[in-house]
DRENMAR-753489 format. One record per residue: residue in three letters; x, y, z of N, C-alpha, C in turn. Coordinates in pm, 1 decimal. Each point is the difference from the previous one (the first is absolute). Example, Ala and Ser with C-alpha at 12.3 -4.5 7.8 and 13.67 -1.06 7.14 Angstrom:
2
<rec aa="ala" n_east="1319.0" n_north="-569.0" n_up="780.0" ca_east="-89.0" ca_north="119.0" ca_up="0.0" c_east="90.0" c_north="120.0" c_up="0.0"/>
<rec aa="ser" n_east="-35.0" n_north="105.0" n_up="-72.0" ca_east="82.0" ca_north="119.0" ca_up="6.0" c_east="-77.0" c_north="109.0" c_up="73.0"/>
END
This chain:
101
<rec aa="met" n_east="-3924.6" n_north="-824.3" n_up="1881.3" ca_east="124.6" ca_north="-50.7" ca_up="-62.5" c_east="-88.1" c_north="-21.5" c_up="-146.0"/>
<rec aa="arg" n_east="34.3" n_north="62.2" n_up="-115.0" ca_east="-32.3" ca_north="14.2" ca_up="-156.3" c_east="56.8" c_north="-44.1" c_up="-46.3"/>
<rec aa="his" n_east="0.9" n_north="-98.2" n_up="-104.0" ca_east="118.4" ca_north="-11.6" ca_up="-95.5" c_east="-16.9" c_north="110.5" c_up="-119.6"/>
<rec aa="ile" n_east="149.4" n_north="35.3" n_up="-12.8" ca_east="-8.3" ca_north="139.0" ca_up="-97.5" c_east="21.5" c_north="-26.7" c_up="-145.7"/>
<rec aa="gly" n_east="64.9" n_north="-103.3" n_up="-9.5" ca_east="59.9" ca_north="-30.5" ca_up="-161.3" c_east="132.2" c_north="-113.8" c_up="20.8"/>
<rec aa="val" n_east="83.0" n_north="9.0" n_up="-94.6" ca_east="89.1" ca_north="-94.2" ca_up="-44.4" c_east="169.4" c_north="53.8" c_up="-60.8"/>
<rec aa="leu" n_east="76.7" n_north="-22.0" n_up="67.2" ca_east="128.2" ca_north="8.2" ca_up="-30.2" c_east="92.5" c_north="-82.5" c_up="-72.1"/>
<rec aa="arg" n_east="12.2" n_north="-13.7" n_up="-124.9" ca_east="72.9" ca_north="-133.0" ca_up="-48.7" c_east="112.5" c_north="133.8" c_up="-90.7"/>
<rec aa="gly" n_east="106.1" n_north="-109.5" n_up="-43.5" ca_east="124.5" ca_north="24.9" ca_up="-69.3" c_east="108.9" c_north="-62.2" c_up="44.3"/>
<rec aa="ser" n_east="117.6" n_north="71.3" n_up="-42.5" ca_east="118.4" ca_north="-87.2" ca_up="22.5" c_east="90.4" c_north="87.0" c_up="56.6"/>
<rec aa="gly" n_east="138.5" n_north="-75.9" n_up="41.2" ca_east="76.4" ca_north="105.6" ca_up="68.3" c_east="111.5" c_north="-75.2" c_up="63.4"/>
<rec aa="thr" n_east="99.4" n_north="81.3" n_up="71.0" ca_east="110.6" ca_north="-75.2" ca_up="81.8" c_east="1.6" c_north="-12.7" c_up="119.7"/>
<rec aa="leu" n_east="15.0" n_north="-125.6" n_up="59.9" ca_east="-27.9" ca_north="-1.3" ca_up="183.2" c_east="162.3" c_north="39.0" c_up="54.7"/>
<rec aa="glu" n_east="8.1" n_north="88.1" n_up="105.4" ca_east="138.3" ca_north="-22.7" ca_up="7.7" c_east="0.1" c_north="10.0" c_up="146.0"/>
<rec aa="ser" n_east="71.6" n_north="-24.2" n_up="97.0" ca_east="65.2" ca_north="2.6" ca_up="105.5" c_east="122.5" c_north="75.1" c_up="41.5"/>
<rec aa="arg" n_east="-16.2" n_north="97.0" n_up="77.4" ca_east="91.2" ca_north="98.9" ca_up="23.8" c_east="119.0" c_north="10.5" c_up="-68.0"/>
<rec aa="gly" n_east="-67.8" n_north="54.5" n_up="-129.0" ca_east="73.1" ca_north="33.1" ca_up="-131.2" c_east="63.0" c_north="-131.4" c_up="-93.0"/>
<rec aa="glu" n_east="-41.7" n_north="-93.4" n_up="30.5" ca_east="83.8" ca_north="-152.3" ca_up="-24.5" c_east="-161.7" c_north="-31.6" c_up="-124.8"/>
<rec aa="val" n_east="28.8" n_north="-12.0" n_up="-94.6" ca_east="-119.1" ca_north="-18.4" ca_up="-90.9" c_east="6.4" c_north="-164.1" c_up="-8.9"/>
<rec aa="met" n_east="-132.3" n_north="-42.2" n_up="9.9" ca_east="-56.4" ca_north="-121.2" ca_up="61.6" c_east="-66.4" c_north="-78.4" c_up="-146.0"/>
<rec aa="gly" n_east="-14.6" n_north="66.3" n_up="-120.6" ca_east="-56.2" ca_north="-21.7" ca_up="-72.9" c_east="-121.7" c_north="34.3" c_up="-93.7"/>
<rec aa="arg" n_east="-71.4" n_north="-8.8" n_up="-96.3" ca_east="-104.0" ca_north="59.9" ca_up="-79.0" c_east="-101.4" c_north="-52.5" c_up="40.4"/>
<rec aa="ala" n_east="-84.0" n_north="53.3" n_up="19.1" ca_east="-143.6" ca_north="-16.1" ca_up="66.1" c_east="-143.8" c_north="24.8" c_up="-77.8"/>
<rec aa="asp" n_east="-66.3" n_north="-81.0" n_up="36.4" ca_east="-178.8" ca_north="36.2" ca_up="-73.3" c_east="-92.0" c_north="-0.5" c_up="125.5"/>
<rec aa="tyr" n_east="-61.8" n_north="63.5" n_up="9.9" ca_east="-87.5" ca_north="69.6" ca_up="151.5" c_east="-156.1" c_north="-5.3" c_up="-55.8"/>
<rec aa="glu" n_east="-57.3" n_north="-48.9" n_up="93.8" ca_east="-145.3" ca_north="44.3" ca_up="-52.2" c_east="-84.5" c_north="40.6" c_up="154.7"/>
<rec aa="leu" n_east="-29.7" n_north="138.0" n_up="57.7" ca_east="-47.5" ca_north="0.8" ca_up="134.0" c_east="-142.5" c_north="36.6" c_up="10.2"/>
<rec aa="asp" n_east="-64.7" n_north="-13.1" n_up="78.9" ca_east="-148.0" ca_north="51.1" ca_up="50.8" c_east="-1.7" c_north="123.0" c_up="68.7"/>
<rec aa="gly" n_east="-22.7" n_north="108.6" n_up="8.7" ca_east="-18.7" ca_north="59.7" ca_up="84.2" c_east="-111.6" c_north="84.4" c_up="46.5"/>
<rec aa="tyr" n_east="-24.8" n_north="31.4" n_up="139.6" ca_east="-106.1" ca_north="-5.3" ca_up="71.5" c_east="31.4" c_north="156.6" c_up="86.8"/>
<rec aa="leu" n_east="-140.2" n_north="61.6" n_up="35.5" ca_east="55.3" ca_north="98.5" ca_up="48.0" c_east="-83.9" c_north="-15.1" c_up="135.4"/>
<rec aa="met" n_east="79.6" n_north="-1.3" n_up="108.8" ca_east="-44.3" ca_north="-42.5" ca_up="142.4" c_east="-27.4" c_north="136.8" c_up="62.4"/>
<rec aa="arg" n_east="32.5" n_north="149.8" n_up="-34.9" ca_east="-93.1" ca_north="77.9" ca_up="72.2" c_east="33.2" c_north="135.3" c_up="-108.9"/>
<rec aa="pro" n_east="-65.4" n_north="104.2" n_up="8.4" ca_east="56.0" ca_north="72.7" ca_up="-108.2" c_east="136.4" c_north="61.9" c_up="5.4"/>
<rec aa="gly" n_east="91.1" n_north="-21.5" n_up="-92.3" ca_east="113.6" ca_north="20.6" ca_up="-15.4" c_east="106.9" c_north="-109.7" c_up="42.3"/>
<rec aa="glu" n_east="-71.7" n_north="-106.8" n_up="6.6" ca_east="107.2" ca_north="-93.5" ca_up="67.7" c_east="-21.0" c_north="-114.6" c_up="-125.0"/>
<rec aa="val" n_east="66.0" n_north="-64.7" n_up="-50.5" ca_east="4.9" ca_north="-116.3" ca_up="-128.0" c_east="111.6" c_north="-75.3" c_up="47.2"/>
<rec aa="val" n_east="-67.1" n_north="-138.6" n_up="-19.7" ca_east="108.9" ca_north="-126.1" ca_up="35.8" c_east="-22.0" c_north="-66.6" c_up="-83.4"/>
<rec aa="ala" n_east="91.4" n_north="-82.9" n_up="-28.7" ca_east="-12.8" ca_north="-111.2" ca_up="-152.0" c_east="93.8" c_north="-123.7" c_up="27.3"/>
<rec aa="ser" n_east="-67.3" n_north="-122.0" n_up="-31.8" ca_east="85.2" ca_north="-106.4" ca_up="-9.9" c_east="-20.6" c_north="-96.2" c_up="-136.5"/>
<rec aa="gly" n_east="92.3" n_north="-83.8" n_up="16.9" ca_east="-79.7" ca_north="-44.6" ca_up="-157.2" c_east="131.5" c_north="-118.0" c_up="-4.6"/>
<rec aa="glu" n_east="12.9" n_north="-10.2" n_up="-169.4" ca_east="137.2" ca_north="-107.9" ca_up="-28.8" c_east="80.8" c_north="70.3" c_up="-87.0"/>
<rec aa="ile" n_east="117.4" n_north="-93.2" n_up="60.7" ca_east="142.6" ca_north="82.0" ca_up="-60.8" c_east="45.7" c_north="-162.0" c_up="-45.2"/>
<rec aa="arg" n_east="38.4" n_north="-13.2" n_up="-166.2" ca_east="59.4" ca_north="-71.0" ca_up="-58.2" c_east="153.9" c_north="34.4" c_up="-54.1"/>
<rec aa="met" n_east="70.1" n_north="-84.0" n_up="24.6" ca_east="159.0" ca_north="-3.5" ca_up="-48.0" c_east="53.4" c_north="-115.5" c_up="-36.4"/>
<rec aa="ala" n_east="123.1" n_north="-10.4" n_up="-80.5" ca_east="97.3" ca_north="-119.6" ca_up="-5.6" c_east="-45.4" c_north="-59.2" c_up="150.5"/>
<rec aa="ala" n_east="20.3" n_north="-195.1" n_up="-0.7" ca_east="-92.6" ca_north="-42.4" ca_up="149.5" c_east="170.7" c_north="28.1" c_up="78.5"/>
<rec aa="gly" n_east="99.0" n_north="-32.5" n_up="-49.8" ca_east="155.4" ca_north="19.3" ca_up="80.3" c_east="11.9" c_north="147.0" c_up="96.8"/>
<rec aa="gln" n_east="-40.9" n_north="91.5" n_up="-106.9" ca_east="18.7" ca_north="107.7" ca_up="44.7" c_east="-144.9" c_north="91.5" c_up="130.5"/>
<rec aa="leu" n_east="-93.2" n_north="-63.6" n_up="-43.0" ca_east="-112.5" ca_north="-22.9" ca_up="113.8" c_east="56.5" c_north="-50.8" c_up="87.5"/>
<rec aa="ser" n_east="41.0" n_north="-131.7" n_up="14.1" ca_east="7.8" ca_north="-46.6" ca_up="144.8" c_east="137.4" c_north="74.6" c_up="73.8"/>
<rec aa="asn" n_east="86.9" n_north="62.7" n_up="-92.9" ca_east="107.8" ca_north="59.0" ca_up="68.0" c_east="-78.9" c_north="132.6" c_up="41.7"/>
<rec aa="ala" n_east="-94.9" n_north="46.7" n_up="-49.7" ca_east="-65.4" ca_north="144.6" ca_up="44.3" c_east="-111.7" c_north="5.3" c_up="125.6"/>
<rec aa="leu" n_east="-24.3" n_north="-141.7" n_up="8.7" ca_east="-81.1" ca_north="-48.4" ca_up="105.1" c_east="33.0" c_north="38.3" c_up="139.5"/>
<rec aa="arg" n_east="141.7" n_north="-2.8" n_up="-13.4" ca_east="87.4" ca_north="-23.5" ca_up="113.2" c_east="33.3" c_north="170.6" c_up="54.6"/>
<rec aa="arg" n_east="-25.1" n_north="73.2" n_up="-77.6" ca_east="53.0" ca_north="138.7" ca_up="2.8" c_east="-128.3" c_north="78.3" c_up="79.7"/>
<rec aa="arg" n_east="26.1" n_north="100.4" n_up="47.5" ca_east="-79.0" ca_north="67.9" ca_up="106.4" c_east="-41.0" c_north="201.9" c_up="-68.5"/>
<rec aa="asp" n_east="135.3" n_north="5.3" n_up="-40.1" ca_east="-15.3" ca_north="136.2" ca_up="-46.4" c_east="-1.0" c_north="-14.0" c_up="-145.1"/>
<rec aa="leu" n_east="-143.9" n_north="-32.8" n_up="-20.0" ca_east="13.9" ca_north="-1.1" ca_up="-210.7" c_east="-83.1" c_north="131.4" c_up="-40.6"/>
<rec aa="arg" n_east="6.5" n_north="33.2" n_up="-126.4" ca_east="-11.1" ca_north="93.6" ca_up="-82.3" c_east="-62.9" c_north="-43.8" c_up="-118.1"/>
<rec aa="leu" n_east="-97.7" n_north="49.3" n_up="-57.9" ca_east="-48.5" ca_north="-25.9" ca_up="-139.1" c_east="31.6" c_north="156.8" c_up="-56.4"/>
<rec aa="arg" n_east="96.4" n_north="-19.7" n_up="-105.7" ca_east="0.9" ca_north="84.1" ca_up="-82.9" c_east="-67.0" c_north="-8.6" c_up="-145.5"/>
<rec aa="thr" n_east="-142.5" n_north="82.9" n_up="-7.6" ca_east="-83.9" ca_north="-46.2" ca_up="-90.5" c_east="47.0" c_north="85.7" c_up="-130.2"/>
<rec aa="asp" n_east="-53.6" n_north="-90.1" n_up="-129.0" ca_east="58.1" ca_north="46.3" ca_up="-117.8" c_east="-84.5" c_north="132.8" c_up="-19.8"/>
<rec aa="asp" n_east="-110.2" n_north="59.3" n_up="56.0" ca_east="-52.5" ca_north="159.5" ca_up="12.9" c_east="45.9" c_north="55.3" c_up="71.7"/>
<rec aa="gly" n_east="85.3" n_north="2.8" n_up="84.3" ca_east="107.2" ca_north="53.6" ca_up="119.5" c_east="-29.2" c_north="36.5" c_up="123.7"/>
<rec aa="arg" n_east="-100.4" n_north="-97.0" n_up="58.7" ca_east="-17.1" ca_north="-29.2" ca_up="195.3" c_east="102.9" c_north="-94.5" c_up="15.3"/>
<rec aa="val" n_east="-10.4" n_north="39.4" n_up="126.3" ca_east="66.4" ca_north="-89.9" ca_up="98.5" c_east="-49.7" c_north="-59.8" c_up="79.5"/>
<rec aa="leu" n_east="-70.7" n_north="-103.6" n_up="1.1" ca_east="-58.1" ca_north="-77.7" ca_up="107.6" c_east="72.4" c_north="-58.7" c_up="85.0"/>
<rec aa="gly" n_east="-5.3" n_north="24.1" n_up="118.7" ca_east="40.6" ca_north="-80.3" ca_up="118.4" c_east="-77.1" c_north="-147.5" c_up="53.1"/>
<rec aa="ile" n_east="48.9" n_north="-84.2" n_up="-33.5" ca_east="-45.1" ca_north="-167.3" ca_up="-22.4" c_east="9.6" c_north="-54.2" c_up="99.4"/>
<rec aa="arg" n_east="-113.7" n_north="-124.4" n_up="110.1" ca_east="68.9" ca_north="-70.9" ca_up="50.6" c_east="-76.7" c_north="-98.7" c_up="-18.1"/>
<rec aa="phe" n_east="87.9" n_north="-136.6" n_up="-55.1" ca_east="-39.1" ca_north="-119.9" ca_up="-16.0" c_east="-72.8" c_north="-54.9" c_up="145.9"/>
<rec aa="ser" n_east="-154.6" n_north="-56.1" n_up="-19.8" ca_east="-61.4" ca_north="-57.5" ca_up="86.7" c_east="27.7" c_north="-173.1" c_up="-10.9"/>
<rec aa="gly" n_east="13.8" n_north="-51.9" n_up="-139.7" ca_east="46.2" ca_north="-142.5" ca_up="1.4" c_east="-56.0" c_north="-14.8" c_up="-147.1"/>
<rec aa="arg" n_east="65.0" n_north="-126.2" n_up="-32.4" ca_east="-99.7" ca_north="-112.6" ca_up="-105.2" c_east="-148.3" c_north="-50.0" c_up="86.8"/>
<rec aa="arg" n_east="-63.6" n_north="9.4" n_up="-150.0" ca_east="-153.4" ca_north="-57.8" ca_up="61.2" c_east="3.2" c_north="-148.7" c_up="-62.9"/>
<rec aa="leu" n_east="-50.8" n_north="-104.2" n_up="47.3" ca_east="-19.5" ca_north="-112.3" ca_up="-32.1" c_east="-43.6" c_north="-14.8" c_up="-117.8"/>
<rec aa="gly" n_east="71.2" n_north="-114.9" n_up="-135.0" ca_east="-28.1" ca_north="24.2" ca_up="-128.5" c_east="31.4" c_north="122.0" c_up="-74.4"/>
<rec aa="thr" n_east="69.6" n_north="117.1" n_up="82.4" ca_east="89.9" ca_north="87.6" ca_up="-104.1" c_east="131.0" c_north="-39.0" c_up="-75.7"/>
<rec aa="pro" n_east="0.3" n_north="10.3" n_up="-124.7" ca_east="123.7" ca_north="-52.7" ca_up="-66.2" c_east="146.0" c_north="88.3" c_up="99.7"/>
<rec aa="asp" n_east="58.4" n_north="-63.0" n_up="-55.8" ca_east="177.6" ca_north="27.0" ca_up="56.7" c_east="30.9" c_north="147.2" c_up="-22.6"/>
<rec aa="asp" n_east="-84.6" n_north="78.8" n_up="-93.8" ca_east="60.1" ca_north="133.1" ca_up="-30.9" c_east="-95.7" c_north="75.1" c_up="27.5"/>
<rec aa="ala" n_east="-71.6" n_north="-10.4" n_up="111.8" ca_east="-97.8" ca_north="88.2" ca_up="28.3" c_east="-36.0" c_north="-35.0" c_up="170.7"/>
<rec aa="ala" n_east="-24.8" n_north="167.9" n_up="51.5" ca_east="2.7" ca_north="-11.9" ca_up="157.6" c_east="-122.5" c_north="110.1" c_up="36.8"/>
<rec aa="his" n_east="-24.7" n_north="5.5" n_up="72.7" ca_east="-89.6" ca_north="129.8" ca_up="77.2" c_east="65.5" c_north="95.9" c_up="41.8"/>
<rec aa="ala" n_east="-61.8" n_north="120.7" n_up="-23.1" ca_east="87.7" ca_north="88.1" ca_up="78.3" c_east="-71.0" c_north="116.6" c_up="31.3"/>
<rec aa="asp" n_east="16.6" n_north="91.3" n_up="124.2" ca_east="-74.9" ca_north="78.4" ca_up="44.5" c_east="74.1" c_north="138.7" c_up="-32.4"/>
<rec aa="val" n_east="-41.2" n_north="142.5" n_up="-53.7" ca_east="55.1" ca_north="75.2" ca_up="-20.4" c_east="26.8" c_north="149.5" c_up="123.8"/>
<rec aa="his" n_east="51.1" n_north="22.3" n_up="60.0" ca_east="12.5" ca_north="53.5" ca_up="141.8" c_east="76.8" c_north="145.8" c_up="-80.5"/>
<rec aa="asp" n_east="5.2" n_north="23.3" n_up="-85.9" ca_east="77.1" ca_north="157.4" ca_up="-47.1" c_east="-25.3" c_north="19.2" c_up="-146.5"/>
<rec aa="gly" n_east="-23.6" n_north="121.5" n_up="-29.3" ca_east="16.1" ca_north="32.8" ca_up="-158.4" c_east="-135.0" c_north="-0.4" c_up="-90.9"/>
<rec aa="leu" n_east="-114.7" n_north="0.4" n_up="64.1" ca_east="-126.6" ca_north="-10.1" ca_up="-64.8" c_east="-35.1" c_north="116.6" c_up="-49.4"/>
<rec aa="pro" n_east="-86.7" n_north="-9.6" n_up="-95.1" ca_east="-21.9" ca_north="109.7" ca_up="-83.5" c_east="-187.4" c_north="66.5" c_up="107.7"/>
<rec aa="pro" n_east="-4.2" n_north="72.8" n_up="-47.4" ca_east="-149.6" ca_north="38.8" ca_up="98.5" c_east="-98.8" c_north="-72.1" c_up="-98.3"/>
<rec aa="glu" n_east="-147.9" n_north="-10.7" n_up="73.9" ca_east="-74.1" ca_north="-44.0" ca_up="-43.4" c_east="-56.2" c_north="33.8" c_up="-155.7"/>
<rec aa="glu" n_east="13.7" n_north="102.8" n_up="-20.8" ca_east="-14.6" ca_north="51.7" ca_up="-170.9" c_east="82.5" c_north="-98.0" c_up="-101.9"/>
<rec aa="asp" n_east="106.3" n_north="-25.5" n_up="13.6" ca_east="114.8" ca_north="-19.0" ca_up="-68.3" c_east="-12.6" c_north="-184.8" c_up="-17.0"/>
<rec aa="trp" n_east="-92.3" n_north="-37.1" n_up="24.2" ca_east="-7.0" ca_north="-166.7" ca_up="4.8" c_east="-109.1" c_north="-42.0" c_up="-139.1"/>
<rec aa="gln" n_east="41.8" n_north="-90.0" n_up="-64.5" ca_east="-103.2" ca_north="-45.4" ca_up="-102.1" c_east="-153.7" c_north="-82.1" c_up="51.2"/>
<rec aa="arg" n_east="-61.0" n_north="67.6" n_up="-51.3" ca_east="-151.7" ca_north="-130.9" ca_up="70.5" c_east="-29.0" c_north="-81.9" c_up="-118.0"/>
END
Protein backbone atom coordinates (compact mmCIF):
# COMPACT_ATOMS: atom_id res chain seq x y z
CA MET A 1 0.00 0.00 0.00
CA ARG A 2 1.38 3.39 -1.05
CA HIS A 3 0.04 6.88 -0.28
CA ILE A 4 -0.68 8.63 -3.58
CA GLY A 5 -2.03 11.97 -2.44
CA VAL A 6 -4.95 13.93 -1.10
CA LEU A 7 -8.31 15.09 -2.45
CA ARG A 8 -9.66 18.24 -0.78
CA GLY A 9 -12.69 20.30 -1.56
CA SER A 10 -16.37 20.86 -1.02
CA GLY A 11 -19.56 19.35 -2.30
CA THR A 12 -23.07 18.24 -1.47
CA LEU A 13 -23.82 15.09 0.49
CA GLU A 14 -26.89 13.21 -0.76
CA SER A 15 -28.80 10.07 0.10
CA ARG A 16 -31.18 8.56 -2.46
CA GLY A 17 -31.70 11.94 -4.11
CA GLU A 18 -32.23 13.79 -0.83
CA VAL A 19 -29.74 16.58 -0.18
CA MET A 20 -28.25 16.18 3.28
CA GLY A 21 -26.22 19.40 3.16
CA ARG A 22 -22.97 21.02 2.07
CA ALA A 23 -19.77 19.29 3.13
CA ASP A 24 -16.03 19.84 3.07
CA TYR A 25 -13.77 16.82 2.64
CA GLU A 26 -10.14 15.80 2.91
CA LEU A 27 -9.37 12.29 1.72
CA ASP A 28 -6.08 10.39 1.65
CA GLY A 29 -5.68 8.07 -1.30
CA TYR A 30 -3.72 4.83 -1.36
CA LEU A 31 -2.72 2.51 -4.17
CA MET A 32 -3.36 -1.05 -3.02
CA ARG A 33 -2.11 -2.67 -6.23
CA PRO A 34 -1.93 -1.41 -9.83
CA GLY A 35 -5.29 0.14 -10.73
CA GLU A 36 -6.83 -0.25 -7.26
CA VAL A 37 -7.21 3.04 -5.37
CA VAL A 38 -8.84 3.32 -1.95
CA ALA A 39 -9.41 6.42 0.17
CA SER A 40 -10.52 7.55 3.59
CA GLY A 41 -10.53 10.77 5.49
CA GLU A 42 -12.62 13.44 7.13
CA ILE A 43 -15.96 14.92 6.14
CA ARG A 44 -17.08 18.17 7.78
CA MET A 45 -20.56 19.65 7.65
CA ALA A 46 -23.08 21.32 9.96
CA ALA A 47 -23.36 19.20 13.12
CA GLY A 48 -27.12 18.54 12.81
CA GLN A 49 -26.83 17.56 9.16
CA LEU A 50 -23.86 15.32 9.89
CA SER A 51 -25.71 13.60 12.72
CA ASN A 52 -28.58 12.84 10.34
CA ALA A 53 -26.19 11.62 7.61
CA LEU A 54 -24.34 9.25 9.96
CA ARG A 55 -27.46 7.07 10.12
CA ARG A 56 -27.69 6.69 6.34
CA ARG A 57 -26.21 3.91 4.23
CA ASP A 58 -26.63 5.09 0.63
CA LEU A 59 -24.54 8.28 0.65
CA ARG A 60 -23.00 10.10 -2.29
CA LEU A 61 -20.77 13.13 -2.16
CA ARG A 62 -21.20 15.27 -5.29
CA THR A 63 -18.02 17.31 -5.34
CA ASP A 64 -17.89 20.82 -6.74
CA ASP A 65 -15.40 19.61 -9.34
CA GLY A 66 -17.86 17.04 -10.73
CA ARG A 67 -17.01 13.76 -9.02
CA VAL A 68 -19.60 11.51 -7.39
CA LEU A 69 -18.06 9.58 -4.50
CA GLY A 70 -19.73 6.73 -2.65
CA ILE A 71 -19.25 7.42 1.08
CA ARG A 72 -19.55 5.24 4.18
CA PHE A 73 -19.13 6.85 7.55
CA SER A 74 -17.07 4.79 9.93
CA GLY A 75 -17.96 7.01 12.87
CA ARG A 76 -16.56 9.82 14.89
CA ARG A 77 -13.17 9.66 16.48
CA LEU A 78 -12.69 10.60 20.11
CA GLY A 79 -11.96 14.29 20.46
CA THR A 80 -13.35 15.10 17.02
CA PRO A 81 -15.68 18.11 16.83
CA ASP A 82 -19.42 17.53 16.29
CA ASP A 83 -19.12 18.74 12.70
CA ALA A 84 -16.58 16.10 11.58
CA ALA A 85 -16.58 12.34 11.02
CA HIS A 86 -14.31 9.75 9.44
CA ALA A 87 -15.44 8.26 6.14
CA ASP A 88 -14.32 5.61 3.69
CA VAL A 89 -14.86 6.04 -0.04
CA HIS A 90 -16.05 2.95 -1.87
CA ASP A 91 -16.86 4.29 -5.34
CA GLY A 92 -15.99 7.06 -7.79
CA LEU A 93 -12.32 7.59 -6.96
CA PRO A 94 -10.03 9.05 -9.61
CA PRO A 95 -7.06 7.10 -10.98
CA GLU A 96 -3.65 7.37 -9.31
CA GLU A 97 -2.38 10.16 -11.58
CA ASP A 98 -5.23 12.55 -10.63
CA TRP A 99 -4.32 12.83 -6.92
CA GLN A 100 -2.62 15.94 -5.46
CA ARG A 101 0.73 15.05 -3.98
